[in-house]
Backbone as CSV, one residue per row, in Angstrom:
resi,resn,N_x,N_y,N_z,CA_x,CA_y,CA_z,C_x,C_y,C_z
1,MET,0.822,-1.213,0.000,0.000,0.000,0.000,0.858,1.266,0.000
2,LEU,1.979,1.240,0.719,2.820,2.426,0.786,3.354,2.805,-0.593
3,SER,3.578,1.811,-1.443,4.127,2.088,-2.766,3.126,2.784,-3.687
4,THR,1.840,2.841,-3.281,0.834,3.523,-4.107,0.859,5.028,-3.893
5,ILE,1.557,5.488,-2.865,1.688,6.931,-2.632,2.690,7.484,-3.630
6,LYS,2.265,8.432,-4.455,3.113,8.922,-5.538,3.710,10.299,-5.282
7,SER,3.133,11.047,-4.390,3.697,12.367,-4.100,3.278,12.804,-2.698
8,ILE,4.080,13.677,-2.123,3.783,14.255,-0.809,4.054,15.747,-0.883
9,GLU,3.163,16.536,-0.294,3.388,17.980,-0.198,3.526,18.361,1.273
10,PHE,4.591,19.048,1.595,4.836,19.508,2.951,4.693,21.022,3.024
11,GLU,3.977,21.484,4.030,4.047,22.898,4.401,4.969,22.942,5.612
12,LEU,6.232,23.237,5.374,7.237,23.148,6.426,7.056,24.187,7.515
13,THR,6.517,25.344,7.152,6.387,26.425,8.115,5.245,27.350,7.734
14,THR,4.696,28.029,8.718,3.695,29.062,8.448,4.334,30.440,8.407
15,ASP,5.652,30.512,8.528,6.359,31.792,8.466,6.506,32.252,7.016
16,CYS,6.437,33.555,6.824,6.648,34.115,5.496,7.040,35.579,5.641
17,ASN,7.914,36.033,4.757,8.320,37.432,4.765,7.343,38.325,4.029
18,ALA,6.544,37.739,3.136,5.667,38.532,2.277,4.291,38.738,2.907
19,ARG,3.581,39.745,2.359,2.201,40.011,2.787,1.308,40.115,1.541
20,CYS,1.297,39.064,0.754,0.497,39.081,-0.468,-0.981,39.251,-0.108
21,PRO,-1.664,40.218,-0.714,-3.047,40.529,-0.306,-4.057,39.420,-0.548
22,GLN,-3.725,38.447,-1.387,-4.653,37.350,-1.633,-4.270,36.087,-0.867
23,CYS,-3.322,36.210,0.035,-2.895,35.066,0.830,-3.783,34.907,2.056
24,ALA,-4.096,33.651,2.390,-4.941,33.378,3.557,-4.237,33.690,4.868
25,ARG,-2.953,33.998,4.811,-2.166,34.240,6.020,-2.456,35.607,6.639
26,ASN,-2.877,36.576,5.810,-3.010,37.939,6.317,-4.312,38.599,5.873
27,TYR,-4.551,39.767,6.447,-5.759,40.528,6.161,-5.521,41.438,4.962
28,PHE,-5.763,40.911,3.755,-5.672,41.678,2.520,-4.399,42.526,2.438
29,GLY,-3.281,41.897,2.757,-1.996,42.585,2.689,-1.587,43.233,3.995
30,GLY,-2.458,43.212,4.988,-2.177,43.846,6.270,-1.589,42.877,7.277
31,TYR,-2.093,42.935,8.504,-1.553,42.129,9.591,-1.844,40.641,9.394
32,LYS,-1.030,39.805,10.031,-1.260,38.361,9.989,-2.492,38.021,10.814
33,TRP,-3.316,37.126,10.285,-4.490,36.678,11.024,-4.056,36.053,12.349
34,PRO,-4.638,36.453,13.464,-4.233,35.902,14.766,-4.526,34.414,14.909
35,THR,-5.395,33.884,14.057,-5.732,32.453,14.136,-4.712,31.572,13.415
36,VAL,-3.791,32.184,12.683,-2.760,31.399,11.995,-1.641,31.096,12.986
37,PRO,-1.410,29.830,13.307,-0.392,29.487,14.306,1.022,29.629,13.746
38,ASP,1.988,29.774,14.623,3.392,29.756,14.225,3.887,28.321,14.354
39,VAL,4.055,27.657,13.217,4.366,26.230,13.211,5.551,25.956,12.285
40,LYS,6.421,25.053,12.719,7.511,24.562,11.881,7.590,23.040,12.038
41,LEU,7.632,22.334,10.916,7.843,20.888,10.957,9.346,20.646,10.964
42,ASP,9.845,20.006,12.002,11.283,19.769,12.041,11.623,18.424,11.402
43,LEU,12.911,18.206,11.219,13.365,16.995,10.551,13.000,15.745,11.345
44,LYS,13.017,15.835,12.649,12.628,14.699,13.482,11.182,14.304,13.220
45,TRP,10.302,15.296,13.112,8.886,15.025,12.827,8.756,14.301,11.491
46,ILE,9.488,14.758,10.488,9.425,14.134,9.169,9.897,12.689,9.234
47,LYS,10.992,12.459,9.925,11.529,11.095,10.037,10.587,10.187,10.815
48,ASP,9.918,10.737,11.831,8.994,9.939,12.646,7.709,9.593,11.900
49,LYS,7.234,10.516,11.070,5.917,10.356,10.445,5.953,9.712,9.061
50,ILE,7.058,9.857,8.346,7.119,9.345,6.968,8.047,8.136,6.907
51,PRO,7.504,6.951,6.701,8.358,5.757,6.610,9.359,5.894,5.464
52,THR,10.591,5.524,5.711,11.621,5.685,4.689,11.341,4.846,3.445
53,GLU,10.606,3.743,3.599,10.325,2.907,2.433,9.375,3.586,1.442
54,VAL,8.684,4.648,1.884,7.801,5.384,0.980,8.609,6.240,0.009
55,LEU,9.672,6.838,0.486,10.363,7.895,-0.238,10.906,7.482,-1.609
56,PRO,11.553,6.335,-1.750,12.105,5.987,-3.075,11.057,5.796,-4.163
57,HIS,9.798,5.571,-3.776,8.744,5.310,-4.757,8.024,6.577,-5.206
58,LEU,8.352,7.710,-4.619,7.626,8.942,-4.919,8.049,9.530,-6.263
59,ASP,7.072,10.077,-6.970,7.385,10.832,-8.189,8.036,12.160,-7.830
60,TYR,7.590,12.756,-6.712,8.191,14.000,-6.240,7.686,14.332,-4.845
61,ILE,8.423,15.198,-4.181,7.970,15.854,-2.953,7.911,17.349,-3.233
62,ARG,6.797,17.960,-2.888,6.668,19.402,-3.080,6.769,20.105,-1.724
63,LEU,7.635,21.082,-1.649,7.752,21.941,-0.474,7.153,23.283,-0.857
64,CYS,5.927,23.466,-0.414,5.183,24.653,-0.806,4.587,25.272,0.448
65,GLY,3.478,25.975,0.318,2.857,26.530,1.504,1.564,27.249,1.218
66,THR,0.538,26.943,2.002,-0.688,27.732,1.964,-0.478,29.036,2.723
67,TYR,0.322,28.961,3.774,0.584,30.129,4.616,2.037,30.587,4.564
68,GLY,2.974,29.642,4.536,4.372,30.003,4.684,5.221,29.709,3.465
69,ASP,6.437,30.253,3.488,7.414,30.019,2.431,8.453,29.042,2.960
70,PRO,8.736,27.949,2.248,9.702,26.974,2.757,11.085,27.563,3.025
71,LEU,11.448,28.631,2.330,12.752,29.260,2.567,12.802,29.954,3.922
72,ALA,11.653,30.116,4.568,11.620,30.703,5.907,11.940,29.683,6.988
73,HIS,12.015,28.410,6.606,12.325,27.364,7.584,13.816,27.383,7.891
74,PRO,14.190,27.451,9.162,15.614,27.574,9.508,16.453,26.347,9.199
75,ASP,15.817,25.200,8.981,16.568,23.967,8.758,16.301,23.392,7.370
76,LEU,15.930,24.234,6.426,15.546,23.745,5.103,16.662,22.948,4.426
77,LEU,17.889,23.417,4.491,18.981,22.741,3.789,19.173,21.312,4.301
78,ASN,19.048,21.125,5.601,19.181,19.774,6.155,18.013,18.882,5.751
79,ILE,16.832,19.463,5.675,15.656,18.707,5.244,15.808,18.284,3.782
80,VAL,16.255,19.203,2.954,16.499,18.896,1.543,17.546,17.795,1.421
81,GLN,18.618,17.918,2.163,19.686,16.923,2.126,19.180,15.539,2.529
82,TYR,18.293,15.505,3.508,17.714,14.229,3.947,16.903,13.588,2.823
83,PHE,16.034,14.364,2.194,15.205,13.815,1.124,16.052,13.336,-0.050
84,LYS,17.127,14.060,-0.351,17.936,13.705,-1.513,18.694,12.395,-1.306
85,GLN,18.821,11.920,-0.074,19.424,10.601,0.171,18.628,9.490,-0.520
86,PHE,17.325,9.764,-0.735,16.437,8.753,-1.318,16.169,9.025,-2.807
87,ASN,16.899,9.988,-3.373,16.798,10.306,-4.799,15.390,10.696,-5.232
88,VAL,14.619,11.234,-4.321,13.275,11.679,-4.676,13.349,13.110,-5.229
89,PRO,12.741,13.377,-6.386,12.750,14.725,-6.946,12.007,15.710,-6.033
90,LEU,12.533,16.900,-5.927,11.936,17.938,-5.097,11.425,19.081,-5.956
91,VAL,10.274,19.617,-5.564,9.728,20.830,-6.165,9.550,21.830,-5.022
92,ILE,10.201,22.970,-5.133,10.161,23.974,-4.070,9.573,25.258,-4.630
93,ASN,8.568,25.795,-3.961,7.961,27.068,-4.352,8.343,28.153,-3.352
94,THR,8.887,29.255,-3.853,9.307,30.342,-2.978,9.059,31.687,-3.643
95,ASN,8.899,32.725,-2.835,8.811,34.068,-3.413,10.192,34.598,-3.776
96,GLY,11.237,33.899,-3.342,12.595,34.256,-3.735,13.184,35.441,-3.005
97,GLY,12.436,36.003,-2.071,12.887,37.217,-1.401,13.521,36.996,-0.049
98,LEU,13.759,35.740,0.305,14.392,35.410,1.582,15.819,34.926,1.361
99,LYS,16.597,34.891,2.428,17.969,34.377,2.420,18.874,35.245,1.536
100,THR,20.006,34.644,1.150,21.024,35.372,0.394,21.410,34.592,-0.851
101,ALA,22.203,35.230,-1.694,22.705,34.551,-2.885,23.546,33.344,-2.490
102,ASN,24.327,33.475,-1.442,25.158,32.367,-0.974,24.297,31.185,-0.534
103,TYR,23.195,31.468,0.132,22.282,30.407,0.574,21.700,29.676,-0.636
104,PHE,21.277,30.435,-1.653,20.693,29.800,-2.832,21.730,29.007,-3.617
105,THR,22.973,29.422,-3.548,24.044,28.648,-4.161,24.190,27.303,-3.453
106,LYS,24.149,27.327,-2.114,24.223,26.084,-1.338,23.043,25.171,-1.654
107,LEU,21.859,25.758,-1.782,20.671,24.966,-2.106,20.832,24.294,-3.466
108,ALA,21.309,25.041,-4.440,21.491,24.486,-5.786,22.456,23.310,-5.779
109,LYS,23.493,23.384,-4.949,24.496,22.320,-4.889,23.932,21.026,-4.300
110,LEU,22.861,21.140,-3.513,22.238,19.952,-2.927,21.279,19.264,-3.895
111,LEU,20.849,19.990,-4.914,19.820,19.491,-5.810,20.418,18.924,-7.095
112,THR,19.562,18.246,-7.852,19.969,17.682,-9.137,19.114,18.292,-10.244
113,SER,19.357,17.858,-11.459,18.602,18.382,-12.604,17.132,17.976,-12.557
114,LYS,16.805,16.968,-11.737,15.410,16.530,-11.606,14.604,17.418,-10.666
115,ASP,15.292,18.243,-9.893,14.629,19.100,-8.914,14.341,20.475,-9.508
116,LYS,13.255,21.093,-9.049,12.857,22.398,-9.580,12.539,23.358,-8.434
117,VAL,12.966,24.605,-8.613,12.603,25.656,-7.670,11.864,26.744,-8.432
118,TYR,10.639,27.027,-8.006,9.819,28.074,-8.613,10.017,29.379,-7.847
119,PHE,10.379,30.423,-8.575,10.548,31.754,-8.007,9.361,32.627,-8.416
120,GLY,8.718,33.286,-7.433,7.615,34.178,-7.737,8.132,35.548,-8.148
121,LEU,7.902,35.903,-9.404,8.313,37.219,-9.910,7.118,37.825,-10.622
122,ASP,6.463,38.767,-9.967,5.173,39.272,-10.453,5.282,40.638,-11.119
123,GLY,6.299,40.808,-11.949,6.457,42.061,-12.650,7.888,42.539,-12.603
124,LEU,8.080,43.782,-12.998,9.386,44.425,-12.938,9.472,45.251,-11.661
125,ALA,10.486,46.074,-11.555,10.743,46.805,-10.307,9.569,47.687,-9.885
126,ASP,8.788,48.180,-10.842,7.695,49.099,-10.522,6.389,48.403,-10.168
127,THR,6.264,47.103,-10.448,4.984,46.424,-10.218,5.079,45.188,-9.321
128,HIS,6.262,44.585,-9.240,6.407,43.307,-8.531,5.804,43.325,-7.127
129,ALA,6.120,44.347,-6.342,5.713,44.375,-4.936,4.290,44.900,-4.715
130,LEU,3.567,45.191,-5.782,2.163,45.564,-5.604,1.358,44.359,-5.122
131,HIS,1.818,43.182,-5.481,1.215,41.961,-4.954,2.147,41.272,-3.964
132,ARG,3.408,41.106,-4.313,4.380,40.465,-3.421,4.892,41.494,-2.412
133,ILE,3.977,41.975,-1.605,4.300,43.034,-0.647,5.387,42.555,0.318
134,ASN,6.313,43.441,0.582,7.408,43.207,1.530,8.532,42.347,0.946
135,THR,8.474,42.067,-0.353,9.609,41.435,-1.028,10.248,42.484,-1.931
136,LYS,11.535,42.320,-2.190,12.272,43.280,-3.003,12.641,42.656,-4.340
137,PHE,12.253,43.336,-5.382,12.505,42.866,-6.750,13.982,42.542,-6.961
138,GLU,14.857,43.455,-6.544,16.297,43.274,-6.770,16.821,42.025,-6.057
139,LYS,16.303,41.756,-4.872,16.755,40.586,-4.107,16.308,39.290,-4.773
140,VAL,15.095,39.276,-5.280,14.607,38.086,-5.991,15.493,37.801,-7.203
141,ILE,15.834,38.853,-7.944,16.685,38.700,-9.126,18.060,38.168,-8.727
142,THR,18.621,38.737,-7.666,19.935,38.297,-7.195,19.922,36.828,-6.806
143,ASN,18.899,36.412,-6.060,18.809,35.015,-5.625,18.556,34.076,-6.800
144,LEU,17.718,34.502,-7.729,17.434,33.690,-8.915,18.707,33.469,-9.730
145,LYS,19.475,34.521,-9.935,20.722,34.403,-10.688,21.701,33.466,-9.985
146,ALA,21.840,33.634,-8.670,22.794,32.817,-7.912,22.423,31.351,-7.991
147,PHE,21.145,31.042,-7.818,20.681,29.654,-7.859,20.913,29.051,-9.238
148,SER,20.560,29.790,-10.269,20.689,29.292,-11.638,22.149,29.112,-12.025
149,GLN,22.985,30.077,-11.677,24.406,29.999,-12.022,25.121,28.866,-11.292
150,ALA,24.567,28.459,-10.143,25.162,27.347,-9.391,24.676,25.990,-9.889
151,GLY,23.873,25.993,-10.944,23.426,24.741,-11.549,22.018,24.327,-11.191
152,GLY,21.295,25.146,-10.433,19.937,24.804,-10.057,18.954,24.992,-11.203
153,THR,17.926,24.166,-11.237,16.872,24.300,-12.245,15.789,25.211,-11.703
154,SER,15.707,26.415,-12.254,14.765,27.421,-11.759,13.671,27.690,-12.779
155,ILE,12.475,27.954,-12.268,11.332,28.330,-13.101,10.726,29.595,-12.505
156,VAL,10.503,30.583,-13.334,9.873,31.816,-12.859,8.373,31.704,-13.021
157,SER,7.668,31.958,-11.923,6.208,31.921,-11.905,5.687,33.352,-11.818
158,PHE,4.966,33.772,-12.844,4.475,35.146,-12.970,2.974,35.161,-12.715
159,LEU,2.563,35.766,-11.598,1.138,35.872,-11.283,0.606,37.143,-11.937
160,ILE,-0.315,36.978,-12.860,-0.719,38.082,-13.709,-1.915,38.843,-13.146
161,PHE,-1.839,40.175,-13.232,-2.900,41.099,-12.821,-3.038,42.170,-13.897
162,GLU,-4.006,43.045,-13.704,-4.145,44.155,-14.644,-2.907,45.055,-14.611
163,HIS,-2.322,45.226,-13.416,-1.213,46.175,-13.288,0.106,45.675,-13.852
164,ASN,0.203,44.365,-14.159,1.473,43.873,-14.689,1.335,43.099,-15.999
165,GLU,0.111,43.019,-16.528,-0.108,42.187,-17.714,0.670,42.691,-18.932
166,HIS,0.992,43.986,-18.948,1.751,44.545,-20.066,3.235,44.179,-20.002
167,GLN,3.656,43.530,-18.897,5.070,43.221,-18.705,5.396,41.732,-18.882
168,VAL,4.441,40.956,-19.315,4.661,39.506,-19.438,5.904,39.207,-20.261
169,ASN,6.008,39.772,-21.435,7.135,39.462,-22.316,8.451,39.965,-21.745
170,ASP,8.425,41.133,-21.107,9.654,41.673,-20.523,10.143,40.811,-19.359
171,VAL,9.208,40.356,-18.520,9.601,39.516,-17.386,10.067,38.148,-17.884
172,LYS,9.423,37.638,-18.901,9.853,36.364,-19.490,11.286,36.479,-20.009
173,LYS,11.573,37.560,-20.711,12.924,37.795,-21.239,13.926,37.890,-20.097
174,LEU,13.560,38.631,-19.041,14.437,38.780,-17.890,14.674,37.437,-17.207
175,ALA,13.628,36.637,-17.078,13.752,35.334,-16.420,14.801,34.476,-17.108
176,TYR,14.750,34.418,-18.425,15.720,33.609,-19.158,17.123,34.213,-19.077
177,GLU,17.205,35.528,-19.027,18.508,36.178,-18.871,19.125,35.851,-17.518
178,CYS,18.274,35.603,-16.515,18.751,35.258,-15.174,19.045,33.772,-15.010
179,GLY,18.827,33.008,-16.070,19.167,31.594,-16.040,18.006,30.651,-15.817
180,ALA,16.783,31.170,-15.782,15.626,30.297,-15.583,15.482,29.328,-16.753
181,SER,15.035,28.118,-16.454,14.855,27.114,-17.493,13.456,27.171,-18.100
182,ASP,12.546,27.846,-17.400,11.175,27.934,-17.910,10.484,29.139,-17.273
183,PHE,9.346,29.497,-17.851,8.573,30.661,-17.407,7.100,30.305,-17.483
184,ALA,6.363,30.556,-16.408,4.947,30.195,-16.365,4.105,31.378,-15.911
185,VAL,3.029,31.631,-16.621,2.081,32.680,-16.255,0.896,32.037,-15.557
186,LYS,0.535,32.570,-14.391,-0.584,32.041,-13.621,-1.607,33.143,-13.388
187,SER,-2.869,32.792,-13.468,-3.948,33.737,-13.206,-4.699,33.314,-11.950
188,THR,-4.893,34.235,-11.040,-5.493,33.926,-9.753,-7.021,33.915,-9.801
189,SER,-7.605,33.048,-8.978,-9.065,33.045,-8.803,-9.410,33.493,-7.383
190,ARG,-8.546,34.347,-6.823,-8.738,34.781,-5.439,-9.264,36.211,-5.317
191,PHE,-9.907,36.703,-6.345,-10.551,38.012,-6.209,-11.914,37.802,-5.554
192,LEU,-11.856,37.651,-4.238,-13.030,37.330,-3.442,-13.157,38.306,-2.286
193,SER,-14.384,38.669,-1.982,-14.659,39.557,-0.852,-14.560,38.767,0.456
194,LYS,-14.770,39.466,1.558,-14.690,38.803,2.864,-15.741,37.708,3.013
195,ASP,-16.844,37.823,2.270,-17.871,36.785,2.328,-17.810,35.863,1.107
196,TYR,-16.626,35.808,0.470,-16.339,34.875,-0.611,-17.202,35.090,-1.850
197,ARG,-17.435,36.357,-2.171,-18.109,36.709,-3.420,-17.072,37.213,-4.404
198,GLN,-17.243,36.879,-5.680,-16.300,37.352,-6.680,-16.408,38.866,-6.817
199,VAL,-15.266,39.543,-6.852,-15.227,40.998,-6.981,-14.296,41.372,-8.128
200,ASP,-14.433,42.608,-8.598,-13.632,43.096,-9.721,-12.321,43.724,-9.282
201,GLU,-12.182,43.989,-7.994,-10.939,44.539,-7.479,-10.857,44.276,-5.980
202,LEU,-9.645,44.328,-5.455,-9.426,44.169,-4.025,-8.679,45.379,-3.485
203,GLU,-9.136,45.859,-2.349,-8.417,46.919,-1.663,-7.299,46.300,-0.837
204,VAL,-6.109,46.877,-0.919,-4.932,46.366,-0.230,-4.610,47.284,0.939
205,TYR,-4.320,46.676,2.100,-4.126,47.453,3.324,-2.665,47.482,3.751
206,ASP,-2.334,48.471,4.591,-1.009,48.514,5.200,-0.958,47.522,6.355
207,ILE,0.170,47.465,7.047,0.392,46.455,8.077,-0.602,46.567,9.224
208,THR,-1.182,47.742,9.435,-2.143,47.915,10.519,-3.511,47.358,10.165
209,GLY,-3.775,47.191,8.875,-5.089,46.746,8.439,-6.127,47.846,8.473
210,LYS,-5.692,49.082,8.616,-6.624,50.214,8.723,-6.581,51.142,7.515
211,THR,-5.429,51.222,6.870,-5.263,52.172,5.778,-5.117,51.446,4.447
212,ILE,-5.916,51.831,3.470,-5.833,51.267,2.127,-4.672,51.935,1.393
213,THR,-3.774,51.122,0.866,-2.608,51.656,0.162,-2.798,51.685,-1.351
214,HIS,-3.495,50.687,-1.887,-3.755,50.633,-3.322,-4.783,49.541,-3.590
215,THR,-5.161,49.387,-4.820,-6.079,48.319,-5.220,-5.421,47.474,-6.299
216,ILE,-5.838,46.226,-6.375,-5.366,45.343,-7.446,-6.580,44.779,-8.173
217,ARG,-6.408,44.514,-9.461,-7.503,44.023,-10.294,-7.030,42.834,-11.115
218,PRO,-7.940,41.944,-11.476,-7.550,40.781,-12.286,-7.136,41.202,-13.691
219,THR,-6.384,40.357,-14.342,-5.977,40.638,-15.707,-7.193,40.806,-16.613
220,GLN,-7.059,41.676,-17.581,-8.121,41.890,-18.557,-7.856,41.123,-19.849
221,SER,-6.758,40.381,-19.871,-6.391,39.628,-21.070,-7.227,38.360,-21.177
222,PRO,-7.997,38.193,-22.253,-8.792,36.969,-22.431,-7.935,35.712,-22.404
223,LYS,-6.698,35.823,-22.847,-5.793,34.677,-22.909,-5.532,34.094,-21.525
224,TYR,-5.517,34.961,-20.505,-5.160,34.518,-19.161,-6.341,34.579,-18.186
225,LYS,-7.537,34.684,-18.689,-8.705,34.741,-17.814,-8.840,33.452,-17.013
226,ASN,-9.083,33.581,-15.731,-9.246,32.418,-14.863,-10.725,32.069,-14.743
227,ASN,-11.053,30.821,-15.040,-12.449,30.379,-15.002,-12.783,29.612,-13.729
228,GLY,-11.907,29.706,-12.746,-12.099,28.934,-11.525,-13.198,29.429,-10.615
229,TYR,-13.715,30.637,-10.885,-14.729,31.186,-9.993,-16.029,30.408,-10.027
230,SER,-16.255,29.649,-11.071,-17.512,28.917,-11.190,-17.705,27.920,-10.053
231,VAL,-16.613,27.444,-9.454,-16.748,26.469,-8.370,-17.380,27.091,-7.136
232,TYR,-17.238,28.410,-6.968,-17.791,29.045,-5.776,-19.318,29.086,-5.798
233,GLU,-19.887,28.980,-6.977,-21.339,29.001,-7.090,-21.965,27.800,-6.400
234,ASN,-21.201,26.724,-6.262,-21.729,25.504,-5.663,-21.388,25.357,-4.189
235,LEU,-20.722,26.347,-3.633,-20.353,26.275,-2.222,-21.442,26.875,-1.351
236,GLU,-21.624,26.308,-0.196,-22.571,26.841,0.774,-21.829,27.172,2.056
237,MET,-22.049,28.360,2.560,-21.390,28.780,3.778,-22.228,28.383,4.984
238,ASP,-21.581,27.868,6.036,-22.284,27.515,7.258,-22.681,28.793,8.016
């Protein structure tokens, strides 16, 4: 039965440096929700809960996060090193705005060509942080270059909005110049009000949750329109 498990996704931590307004971790770009716990899965927990005989049969392990960024975990390199003992491919999703170029170089050296790291780059210097609040465009670029130059397989993930849709080609060009092996455009279906109704724009707040700093709107490009909102029509709220 254990051999039928083909993939595992870990949310290693609920910590994150960013305040993306559509993230469930915070109040529309403002303060962190008090109900979100501060949690980290340590290597001991992983070893205790995941039988080693499962690992060699996996197609991949994904280190992602509903709330946190795996790069925020203080022991990520050791966790990666542990998984790589079993030759299981790793997929890591990060906003790319944490750690240093040296850290990303070390990460790349632990990985193989079968492993992939997705970097969130949502525009150029003037638009990136309108969604990836509290991340720095220049730092993401520096880390992406360091990881790629050290032999890591990097993919740039571009979350498209009205404010950055005109930059798709420029960011794609930049991604490849930084050594990325691929570029992916994603359209969000998270333009939802507090009562989970689809809206045409979202107001973004400062860290206090009291002052609106700007608004964001979904892409107007038919090519990237997200049709996922239809599922909400069938949901019932308690």
